[in-house]
N, C-alpha and C positions, 0 to 999 in steps of 0.2 A: 504494500500500499504505499502511497506517496502523495504529497501535495507539493507541487512545484519542485523546489530543490530538497524537500525533506522526504526521506523514506524510512520505512521500518519493516521488520519481517513479522511473521505470525507470532513467534515466540515473545518478541517485544511488546506486541499488541496484547497477548494474553498476560504478560506481566503488568501492563498498564491497567488491565481490568482487574487484576488481583489487588493492585494498589487502590483503585476506586472501590473495590469491594470492602477492603479493611479500613480505608480512609486515613491510614497513618503512614504507610510507606509502600514503595514498589519493591517487592522481594526479588532478590537475586535468585536465578535459576539454580535449583539443585535437584538431585535425583533421589535421595534417600529421605524418607520422612522418619522412619523409626526402625528398630531392630527388635524382633520378637523371639522369645525362646520357643521350645517345642510345645509348651502349654499356652501359647499365644499371649504370654505376658510380655509387656513392653520392657525391654532391657535398657534401651537407650533411645532417646528421641531427639530429633534436630529440627529446630525452628528454622524457617527460611531467613537468612540474613538480609537485612535491608540493603537495597541497591540505592535508593533515593528516598529521603523522607518527604512526606507531603504536608504542606501547610494549607489545609482546606478547612474553613470554618464548618462546624457541624450543620448549620442551616443550609449552607451551600451544598454540602454533600447530600443532605436530604433531597434537595431539589434535583441534583443529578441522578440519584437513585430513582427518585419518582419518575423522571423522564425516561430512564432506561427500562423501568418496569413497564410503563405505559407503551413504550416503543414495541414491546413483545405482547403485552396483555390487553391493551385497549383495543377495541373493536376494529379500527382502521390503522393500527400502528404498522410501520413499515417492516418490523421484525416478527409480525404475528405467525409467520410460518416456521419460526424457531421456537415456538412455545413447547413446553414439555408436559406430558400428561401427569407427572408425578411430583413436580415442584414448580414454584414460580421463578421464571427466568428473567433476569435483567439484562438487556442487550442494546447493541447499537449496530446499525447496518451502514454499508458504504460501498463505493466503487472506486477503482483507481486504474490509471494507465500505468503499466510497469515497464513497457518496452514499446517501441514504435508499432502501433497498431494491435498491442496485446493488452487485454483488460482483465481485471479482477473484480469479483464481487465478494465482499466479506460480511461476516456476522461474528461479533465478539461480545462478550459479557461474563456474567457470573451467575452461579446457581448454588443453592437457592437464594432468593433475594433477601431473606433474613438469615443471618448467621452463615454467610456464604462459605462453601467448601471448595468449590471448583471454579476456576476462571478459564476461559476458552477463547480461541480465535479460529474460525473456519474460513478458508479461502476457496473460491471456486474460480478456476481459470476460464475465461471465455475469449471471444474474438470480436473484432470491430463489426458493428451492425447487429450483434446478437440481442441487444436490449437487456443488458445485465442489470440485475437488482440484487443487492445483498440479502434482502429478505426473501425474495423468491428463489434465488439460486443457492445461496449458502445457508439460509435459514433451515430448509428441510434437512440438510446434512447434519446440522447441529441437533435438530429434533430427534432424528433416528438415533444418533449417538447418545444423547442424554436420556432418551427413553429406554435405551438398552441398559445404560449404567443404572438408572434409578429402578428399572424394572427387575433387575437381578436381585432378588431378595436374599439369595445366599451370600452375596459379597458386599452389599451396600449397607452403610450405616447412616442413620438420620442426621440431620443438621447438628443436633446438640452432641453427637459423637457417641451415643449409646447404641448398642447392637439392637437389632429388631427383636421383638419379642416373638416367641413361638406361638403365643396366644393371641389369635386375632381379636377376641373380645376385649382383651386388655389393651390392645393397640387402639381399637376404636374408642374406648372410653378416655384415653389420654390424648387431649387435643391441645397440648400446651405449645406446640409449634405449628403455626398456621401454614407453613409450606409443607408439612407433612400430608401426604394424601390421605383421604378418608379410606377406611378399610374396604368399602365397597368398590373403590376405583382402582385397587391394587392389581386386579387380575389382568393378564394380558395374553394374547394369543401368541403361540410359538409357531414359527414357520420351519422349525428344525426337523 
């Protein structure tokens, strides 16, 4: 993606989204979050070191988050094709020319919108005259990925970091996280 003489890659955009999600710093990219023993107990954890600190007022950050949530979840938002069945996505769409006659559509953001756990940037490469749109071209790619991640009940943890309960009735009664899907909306069809 780029604007005139400025350019960035997908990792940098995802890092920026992580910064907007936490509101305090842009994290430095790293590969290891934690080390666990054979009993799945965390032996050592690694917080992402800051790359750049952010100086954004809380009220300004709330406006940015609200706009990103509306981009995906308001009826006619440009990012509506990137919504996820299992969590509220906050996102931003765009297009860019990255080479003579070569164009990109992108969709970037974080999920869930409250207590974010993942930042992402999806890029779709197109061509001149294709009529690219970040929402229409890159958004559905993000939706498929996010639905597969959040739909995998065996490996996914909720936003507050606790494992899913084996008891569906217990999950339905605990509505402390509004980004957590209702128990009735958790089933999904498998094409495997």
